[in-house]
C-alpha positions as CSV (number, residue, x, y, z in Angstrom):
1,M,12.0,21.8,-3.7
2,N,11.5,21.6,0.1
3,G,9.9,18.0,-0.3
4,P,9.7,16.0,3.0
5,Y,12.0,13.4,1.7
6,I,13.5,11.7,-1.4
7,D,12.0,8.3,-2.5
8,Y,15.3,6.9,-3.8
9,A,13.3,4.2,-5.7
10,Y,12.3,6.9,-8.3
11,I,16.0,7.9,-8.7
12,A,17.1,4.2,-9.1
13,A,14.7,3.7,-11.8
14,M,16.0,6.6,-14.0
15,D,19.3,5.1,-15.1
16,D,19.3,7.2,-18.2
17,I,19.0,10.5,-16.1
18,Q,21.8,9.5,-13.8
19,K,24.2,9.0,-16.7
20,S,23.1,12.1,-18.7
21,F,21.8,14.4,-16.1
22,A,23.1,17.7,-17.9
23,M,21.6,16.7,-21.2
24,H,18.1,16.0,-19.5
25,E,18.5,19.3,-17.7
26,Q,19.3,21.4,-20.7
27,K,16.6,19.4,-22.8
28,N,13.8,20.4,-20.0
29,R,15.1,23.8,-19.7
30,L,14.7,24.6,-23.3
31,S,11.1,23.2,-23.2
32,L,10.2,25.5,-20.4
33,Q,11.7,28.4,-22.2
34,N,9.9,27.7,-25.3
35,K,6.6,27.5,-23.4
36,G,7.4,30.9,-21.7
37,L,7.8,29.5,-18.2
38,L,11.4,30.4,-17.6
39,S,14.0,32.7,-19.0
40,E,17.9,32.7,-18.8
41,D,20.1,35.7,-18.9
42,F,23.6,35.8,-20.3
43,L,25.1,35.0,-16.9
44,G,23.0,31.9,-16.8
45,N,20.6,33.1,-14.0
46,I,17.3,31.4,-14.4
47,L,14.1,33.4,-14.0
48,L,10.6,31.9,-13.6
49,S,7.6,33.5,-15.1
50,E,5.7,34.9,-12.1
51,E,2.5,35.0,-14.5
52,S,2.0,31.5,-14.9
53,N,-0.2,29.6,-12.5
54,C,1.1,26.0,-13.5
55,Y,3.9,25.6,-10.8
56,R,1.7,23.5,-8.7
57,P,3.8,20.7,-7.0
58,V,2.8,17.2,-7.9
59,F,4.3,15.1,-5.0
60,F,3.8,17.6,-2.1
61,G,0.3,16.9,-1.1
62,N,-1.0,16.1,2.5
63,K,-0.9,12.2,1.7
64,E,0.8,9.5,-0.2
65,G,-0.3,6.0,-0.7
66,R,1.4,2.7,-1.8
67,L,0.2,-0.6,-3.3
68,E,2.4,-3.4,-3.5
69,I,1.3,-6.9,-4.9
70,C,3.6,-9.6,-4.3
71,G,3.9,-13.3,-5.2
72,P,3.7,-16.2,-2.7
73,A,5.3,-15.4,0.6
74,G,5.4,-11.8,-0.1
75,E,8.4,-12.5,-2.5
76,D,8.7,-11.2,-6.2
77,K,7.0,-7.9,-6.2
78,L,4.6,-8.0,-9.1
79,I,3.2,-4.5,-8.7
80,D,4.5,-1.4,-7.0
81,L,2.5,1.6,-7.4
82,R,2.9,5.0,-5.3
83,L,0.0,7.3,-5.2
84,H,0.7,10.9,-4.6
85,F,-2.5,12.8,-3.7
86,L,-2.9,16.8,-4.1
87,D,-6.3,18.3,-4.0
88,D,-8.6,16.1,-6.1
89,S,-5.9,14.6,-8.3
90,V,-3.7,11.6,-7.9
91,T,-0.2,11.1,-9.5
92,V,0.4,7.5,-9.9
93,T,3.8,6.2,-10.3
94,S,4.4,2.5,-11.2
95,L,7.9,1.0,-10.7
96,A,8.8,-2.1,-12.6
97,G,12.7,-2.8,-12.5
98,K,14.2,0.1,-14.3
99,Q,11.0,1.4,-15.7
100,L,9.2,4.2,-14.1
101,S,5.7,5.1,-15.6
102,L,3.8,8.2,-14.3
103,W,0.0,9.0,-15.0
104,F,-2.5,11.4,-13.4
105,L,-6.2,10.7,-12.8
106,S,-8.9,12.3,-10.7
107,L,-9.8,11.1,-7.3
108,D,-13.1,9.9,-8.8
109,E,-11.3,7.7,-11.3
110,L,-9.2,6.0,-8.6
111,S,-11.7,2.9,-7.9
112,D,-12.0,2.2,-11.7
113,V,-8.2,2.1,-12.1
114,L,-7.6,0.1,-8.9
115,E,-10.1,-2.4,-10.0
116,R,-8.4,-2.9,-13.4
117,I,-5.0,-3.1,-11.7
118,L,-6.1,-5.6,-9.1
119,N,-8.1,-7.8,-11.7
120,L,-10.0,-9.6,-8.8
121,S,-12.3,-11.8,-10.5
122,G,-12.5,-14.4,-7.9
123,S,-15.1,-15.0,-5.6
124,S,-15.0,-15.5,-1.8
125,G,-18.4,-16.5,-1.4
126,N,-17.5,-20.3,-0.8
127,A,-14.5,-19.5,1.3
128,V,-14.5,-20.0,5.0
129,D,-12.6,-18.2,7.5
130,E,-9.3,-20.2,8.2
131,A,-5.9,-19.8,9.9
132,F,-3.2,-20.3,7.4
133,E,0.4,-19.5,7.1
134,I,1.2,-16.5,4.9
135,D,3.8,-18.5,2.8
136,D,0.5,-20.5,1.7
137,A,-0.8,-17.5,0.1
138,F,-0.6,-17.0,-3.7
139,K,-0.5,-13.3,-3.8
140,V,-0.2,-10.7,-1.0
141,Y,-1.6,-7.1,-1.5
142,V,-0.6,-4.4,0.8
143,A,-2.3,-1.0,0.6
144,S,-0.8,1.8,2.6
145,V,-1.2,5.5,3.1
146,G,0.8,8.0,5.1
147,F,-0.1,11.7,6.1
148,A,1.9,14.7,6.4
149,E,1.4,14.8,10.0
150,G,2.8,11.7,10.5
151,N,-0.4,9.3,10.8
152,S,-0.5,6.1,8.5
153,A,-2.5,3.2,7.9
154,V,-2.0,-0.1,6.3
155,K,-4.5,-2.9,5.0
156,V,-3.3,-6.5,3.7
157,W,-5.2,-9.1,2.0
158,Y,-3.9,-12.6,0.8
159,E,-5.1,-14.5,-2.2
160,K,-5.3,-18.3,-1.7
161,D,-7.3,-20.8,-3.9
162,D,-9.0,-18.1,-5.6
163,A,-10.4,-16.4,-2.4
164,L,-9.3,-13.2,-0.6
165,Y,-8.5,-13.2,3.0
166,E,-8.0,-10.5,5.4
167,K,-6.1,-10.8,8.8
168,T,-8.1,-10.2,11.7
169,D,-6.8,-9.5,15.2
170,S,-6.5,-13.2,15.8
171,S,-4.7,-15.8,13.7
172,V,-7.5,-16.5,11.7
173,C,-7.9,-14.9,8.1
174,R,-11.4,-13.7,7.6
175,A,-12.7,-14.3,3.8
176,V,-13.7,-11.1,1.9
177,S,-15.1,-10.5,-1.5
178,P,-13.1,-8.7,-4.1
179,E,-15.8,-5.8,-4.1
180,K,-15.6,-5.5,-0.3
181,A,-11.5,-5.7,-0.5
182,L,-11.7,-2.7,-3.4
183,D,-13.9,-0.8,-1.4
184,S,-11.8,-0.9,1.7
185,M,-8.7,0.0,-0.3
186,V,-10.6,3.0,-1.9
187,K,-11.7,4.2,1.5
188,L,-8.2,3.8,2.8
189,Y,-6.7,6.0,0.1
190,K,-9.6,8.7,0.0
191,G,-9.9,9.2,3.6
192,G,-7.3,6.9,5.4
193,N,-9.6,4.9,7.3
C-alpha cells in the first residue's frame, strides 16, 4: 500500500489475524465483492471497481500523533492511543494488550474526546512550581506528533499530588491547569506547535 512504515504494534495486537490470515482475507474479500467494490475472475485475479470513491487511505495522511499515559516513573502504560490525521478526520486506535480498538472522529471532535480520555479534574491552582524527580510523578502524559516531511514535536506533563506540571528548560516543573494542558495538546495535534 506504499505506506511510509509498518507499525508492528498493530500487528502484534491482532493475534487472531496472524493465526488465521487466510480466513480473514477471504471474509473481507467476500464483503467487498458483495458491496460491488471488487470482483474476482476465474483465475483468481482481483479487479477493484474504479467507479467507487471510497478507496481513500486511512493511515496515510501528512501527520500522525500519539498519546501515552503511563503510571508512576513512566512504567505501566495505562493508555496508548495513536492518532492518524487525514484531511479533517482522525482515525484513533487504542492498544490495550492484545486488544486493538479503532474509531473515527472529526478534527472538531478531538478536544472533547481527549478531555474525556484524560479525565483531568484536578486543579493546579494551589500548586507551586517545583523541582521534583520524574519518579515521584503519579502519572506521565506524553503527547507527540510527527509529520510526513520528518518534523516532530513532543509535550510531556506530570501529575503529582492532584496537580499537573510541565517541564521547563530548567529542572523546575511549572504547574499548569488541566484546561491549559488540554489546549496545548489539542494545538499540538491540530497544528504541531
